[in-house]
C-alpha positions in Angstrom: 127.1 67.8 127.4 126.3 67.0 130.8 125.4 68.5 133.7 128.6 68.7 135.0 130.2 70.2 132.0 127.0 73.0 131.2 127.7 74.1 135.5 131.3 74.3 135.1 130.8 76.4 131.2 128.5 78.1 133.0 131.0 78.2 136.3 133.9 79.7 134.0 132.0 82.6 131.3 129.7 84.1 133.0 129.7 87.5 130.3 129.1 84.5 127.4 126.1 82.6 129.4 124.6 86.5 130.0 125.3 87.2 125.7 123.4 83.5 124.4 120.3 84.7 127.5 119.9 88.6 125.8 120.5 86.9 122.2 117.2 85.0 122.8 115.4 87.3 124.0 116.2 89.2 121.7 115.0 87.1 118.7 112.1 85.8 121.1 111.3 89.5 121.2 112.0 89.7 117.1 109.4 86.5 116.6 106.5 88.7 119.6 107.2 91.4 116.8 106.2 89.6 114.1 103.0 88.1 114.7 99.9 89.7 113.7 98.4 91.9 115.7 95.6 94.2 116.8 98.2 97.8 115.5 99.6 96.1 112.8 96.5 98.3 110.9 95.6 101.9 111.1 92.3 102.4 113.1 90.2 105.3 111.2 88.9 107.8 112.3 85.4 108.5 112.6 84.1 111.9 111.9 87.0 113.2 111.8 88.7 113.6 107.9 86.1 113.7 105.0 85.0 110.5 103.6 84.8 110.5 99.0 81.1 112.0 99.3 82.0 114.6 101.5 84.9 115.5 98.9 83.1 114.9 96.0 80.1 117.5 97.4 82.8 119.7 99.3 85.1 120.8 96.0 80.6 121.2 94.3 80.3 123.6 97.4 83.2 125.3 95.7 82.7 125.3 92.3 79.5 126.2 92.4 80.1 129.3 94.7 83.3 130.5 92.2 81.1 130.1 89.1 78.9 131.7 90.6 81.4 135.4 90.9 81.2 135.3 87.1 79.6 138.1 85.0 76.4 136.7 83.7 76.5 132.8 85.7 73.4 132.2 87.5 71.4 129.5 89.1 74.9 127.3 89.0 74.9 122.8 89.5 78.0 120.9 89.2 78.8 117.4 89.0 82.0 115.7 89.8 84.0 113.0 89.0 86.5 111.0 90.6 89.6 109.0 90.3 89.7 106.5 92.8 89.2 107.7 96.6 91.4 109.3 99.7 94.7 107.5 100.5 95.7 107.8 104.2 99.4 108.1 104.8 100.3 107.3 108.6 103.8 107.2 111.0 105.6 104.1 110.0 108.3 102.5 112.0 111.2 101.3 110.7 113.3 98.6 112.2 115.9 95.5 111.3 112.6 93.1 112.3 110.2 95.0 109.5 108.0 98.0 109.9 105.0 99.0 112.2 102.8 101.9 112.3 102.8 103.9 115.2 100.3 103.8 117.6 99.6 106.6 120.9 97.7 105.9 123.5 95.0 108.7 123.4 92.4 109.0 126.0 93.7 105.4 127.0 92.4 104.4 123.0 94.8 103.2 120.9 95.7 105.5 117.2 97.4 105.3 114.8 99.7 109.1 113.8 98.4 110.1 110.4 100.7 112.0 108.4 98.5 113.0 105.2 95.7 112.7 103.1 95.8 112.7 100.0 92.3 113.4 98.3 91.3 111.8 95.2 92.3 113.8 91.6 89.1 115.2 90.0 88.6 113.1 86.8 85.7 115.6 85.2 83.5 118.5 85.6 80.0 118.8 84.3 78.5 122.1 85.0 75.2 123.6 84.7 73.9 127.7 84.5 71.9 130.0 83.4 74.2 131.9 80.7 75.9 129.1 80.5 75.4 128.6 76.3 77.2 132.1 75.8 80.5 131.7 74.0 82.4 134.0 76.4 81.3 132.1 79.2 81.8 128.9 78.8 85.2 129.7 77.6 85.6 131.5 81.4 84.1 129.1 83.9 86.8 126.9 81.0 89.5 128.0 82.3 88.6 129.1 85.2 87.8 125.8 86.0 90.9 124.3 85.2 93.4 126.4 86.4 91.6 126.0 90.0 91.4 122.1 89.9 94.0 121.4 87.3 91.3 119.8 85.2 92.5 119.2 81.4 90.1 122.0 79.1 88.7 118.7 77.1 86.9 117.3 80.8 85.0 120.2 82.1 82.2 120.6 79.9 79.4 123.5 80.4 76.0 124.3 79.4 73.0 126.1 79.5 70.5 126.3 81.9 67.0 126.7 80.8 
């Protein structure tokens, strides 16, 4: 096309030019949206959620408290082992160009929207306590912890303390 025919094309069909321009802008926006940027991965909210160690310690403390409520049990120590780490699920936008995380501005700082945390499952529990050498107490503690935490009885060990 020479300059004269392009100018005449524009004059004859301005709606087509508008559609072509809008499509070009759309393609450019899609390309820019696909480029990696600072909002492509979730940010960690420091201090507001427990990490794996804090989560395990919190569970251990709760286990100590519940075990100490059982008749004949005192001086309880607990050790937990966990499977994996905490999984964070963030809200996502999905569009024709792909998926990205939902980002909100809080006090001028951009943050991703956390939907929920999936904490590690308990792999095993070791309990040492006074009274743990009694067969009835051992059975009670094992069944209690199995029900409370969904851990198989075979993954719970109770021993007496001297």
